[in-house]
C-alpha positions in Angstrom: -26.3 -14.4 18.1 -28.2 -11.2 18.4 -26.9 -9.0 21.0 -28.8 -5.8 22.9 -28.8 -2.7 20.6 -30.1 -0.1 23.0 -31.0 0.0 26.9 -33.9 2.4 26.1 -36.8 0.7 26.2 -38.3 2.7 23.3 -36.2 1.2 20.9 -37.5 -1.2 18.9 -35.5 -4.8 17.6 -35.6 -4.6 13.8 -32.7 -7.0 13.6 -33.5 -10.2 11.5 -30.2 -11.6 10.6 -27.3 -9.2 11.9 -25.4 -10.2 15.0 -22.5 -9.3 17.2 -23.8 -5.7 17.9 -23.6 -3.5 20.8 -25.9 -0.6 21.1 -25.8 1.6 24.2 -28.2 4.5 24.2 -31.9 5.9 23.1 -32.1 4.7 19.3 -28.7 3.3 18.9 -28.5 0.9 15.9 -32.5 1.3 16.1 -32.9 0.2 12.3 -30.0 -2.0 11.9 -31.4 -5.7 9.8 -28.5 -7.5 8.7 -25.6 -5.4 10.0 -22.8 -7.4 11.8 -20.2 -6.8 14.8 -21.3 -2.8 15.0 -20.8 -0.9 18.3 -23.3 2.0 19.0 -22.9 4.4 22.0 -24.8 7.4 22.4 -28.5 8.9 21.5 -29.3 7.7 18.0 -25.9 6.7 16.9 -25.5 4.6 14.1 -29.4 4.8 13.8 -29.9 4.3 10.3 -27.9 1.2 10.0 -29.1 -1.5 8.0 -26.6 -3.8 6.8 -23.3 -2.4 7.1 -20.5 -3.9 9.4 -17.6 -3.3 11.6 -18.7 0.4 12.4 -17.9 2.0 15.6 -19.8 5.2 16.7 -19.5 6.9 20.1 -21.5 9.9 20.5 -24.6 11.9 19.8 -26.0 11.1 16.3 -22.3 9.6 15.5 -22.9 7.8 12.2 -26.7 8.5 12.2 -27.5 8.4 8.6 -25.2 5.4 7.5 -26.9 2.4 5.8 -24.2 0.4 4.2 -21.0 2.0 4.8 -18.7 -0.3 6.7 -15.3 0.1 8.6 -16.1 3.3 9.9 -15.1 4.9 13.2 -16.6 8.1 14.4 -16.0 9.4 17.9 -17.6 12.9 19.0 -21.1 14.2 18.4 -22.3 14.2 15.0 -19.2 12.9 13.5 -19.5 11.1 10.3 -23.6 12.1 11.0 -24.5 11.9 7.1 -22.3 9.2 6.1 -24.3 6.6 4.0 -22.3 4.3 2.1 -18.7 5.7 2.5 -16.2 3.1 3.8 -13.2 3.0 6.1 -13.2 6.6 7.2 -12.2 7.6 10.6 -13.5 10.6 12.3 -12.3 12.1 15.7 -14.1 15.1 16.9 -17.5 16.8 17.4 -18.7 17.1 13.8 -15.8 15.7 12.1 -16.4 14.6 8.4 -20.3 15.9 9.2 -21.2 16.1 5.5 -19.7 12.9 4.3 -21.9 10.6 2.4 -20.0 8.5 -0.1 -16.4 9.4 0.4 -13.9 6.6 1.5 -11.0 6.3 3.4 -10.6 9.7 5.0 -9.0 10.4 8.1 -10.2 13.7 10.0 -8.9 14.3 13.4 -10.3 17.8 15.2 -13.4 19.9 15.5 -15.3 20.1 12.2 -12.3 18.8 10.3 -13.2 17.6 6.6 -16.7 19.1 7.6 -18.0 19.7 4.3 -16.5 16.8 2.4 -19.1 14.5 0.5 -17.7 12.5 -1.8 -13.9 13.0 -1.4 -11.9 10.1 -0.5 -8.7 9.2 0.8 -7.7 12.5 2.5 -6.1 13.6 6.0 -7.3 16.4 8.2 -5.3 16.9 11.2 -6.4 19.7 13.4 -9.7 22.1 14.3 -11.1 23.1 11.0 -8.5 21.5 9.0 -9.8 20.9 5.1 -13.0 22.2 6.5 -14.7 23.6 3.3 -13.3 21.1 1.2 -16.0 19.1 -0.9 -14.4 16.5 -3.5 -11.5 15.2 -4.9 -8.7 12.9 -3.4 -5.6 12.4 -1.6 -5.1 15.9 0.1 -3.3 16.3 3.5 -4.4 19.7 5.9 -2.2 19.6 9.1 -2.8 22.1 11.9 -5.5 24.4 12.8 -7.4 25.8 9.7 -5.2 24.1 7.5 -6.1 23.8 4.1 -9.8 25.7 5.3 -10.2 27.6 1.9 -9.9 24.6 -0.3 -13.2 24.0 -2.2 -12.0 20.6 -4.7 -8.7 20.0 -5.8 -6.5 16.9 -5.4 -2.9 15.7 -4.3 -2.5 19.1 -2.0 -0.5 19.3 0.9 -0.8 22.1 3.6 1.0 22.6 6.6 0.1 25.8 8.7 -1.1 27.4 5.5 -5.0 27.9 4.7 -4.7 27.0 1.3 -6.4 28.4 -2.2 -10.0 28.0 -3.2 -8.8 25.4 -6.2 -5.3 24.2 -5.4 -4.4 20.9 -7.7 -1.2 19.4 -6.8 0.0 22.5 -4.5 2.3 22.0 -1.2 1.7 24.9 1.0 4.3 25.4 4.3 3.5 27.8 6.6 2.2 31.1 5.9 3.9 34.4 4.6 4.4 37.1 6.9 3.9 34.8 9.8 6.6 32.6 9.5 10.0 34.6 8.5 12.8 32.2 8.5 13.2 29.0 7.0 15.6 26.2 8.2 15.7 22.5 6.2 18.3 20.2 7.4 20.0 18.1 4.4 20.5 20.5 1.9 23.6 22.5 2.9 26.9 20.8 1.7 25.0 18.4 -0.3 25.9 18.7 -3.8 22.9 18.3 -6.6 22.7 19.1 -10.5 20.2 21.1 -12.0 18.9 24.8 -12.1 19.2 27.6 -10.0 16.0 27.9 -7.7 14.3 31.4 -7.3 11.8 32.6 -4.8 9.0 35.2 -5.5 7.3 37.8 -3.0 4.9 35.5 -2.3 7.4 32.5 -1.1 6.9 30.5 -4.2 9.9 28.4 -5.4 10.8 27.9 -8.9 13.6 28.0 -11.6 14.1 31.1 -13.9 13.0 30.4 -17.5 15.1 30.4 -20.0 15.6 33.6 -22.4 16.6 30.9 -25.1 13.1 31.7 -26.9 13.7 35.3 -27.3 16.9 35.0 -29.4 17.7 33.4 -32.9 20.8 31.7 -34.5 22.0 30.4 -31.3 25.1 28.0 -32.0 27.6 26.0 -30.1 31.0 27.9 -29.7 33.0 24.9 -30.1 36.6 25.5 -29.8 36.3 29.3 -30.1 36.2 29.5 -25.9 39.5 27.4 -25.6 41.2 30.8 -25.6 39.3 32.3 -22.7 39.6 29.3 -20.6 
């Protein structure tokens, strides 16, 4: 069963074996040949799709360049516009995941979120310009307006209300120094744990003080010598 792919009288039907597709808008799904179960709404939405299936594109040139990437959802003008083979991506917002070509399983919610991502996968950006400049890597999270906007490459980072660093890798950044002036975290006070004392530097970085043992010599256990003191 071949469904109507576009309401435009200027759209050519190239579909040969594809079916269950819906195209509404001039040149929507125009190049499709064998792709199944795609939905395109808007001018040139899913324009270049050839054989990919289960894609949904709503908006001007949404998923425009997609050829074989499947199971993508793009809502907004130019959302996932450059995607070619990337699969399982979700872009909600104008130009969200705009440059993505082969990256997979990314989620971008907000205007220009994950805008420059090309090959990075498994990233989540929620907020306008979140992870905007990021290009490659995986498993980064940016929550909030411009969260992680400075990150160019790196993996396994979490940015909440923080623009991040250019090449952060495995970093958690919460809030912005000088903007947030107090921190409240439930579940810590009154909870006994063993370990090292935590210290904070002027940048708000948490850590433990390094041991001075490396500067000393002939360190020995006191044994029973401290009994009198105890």
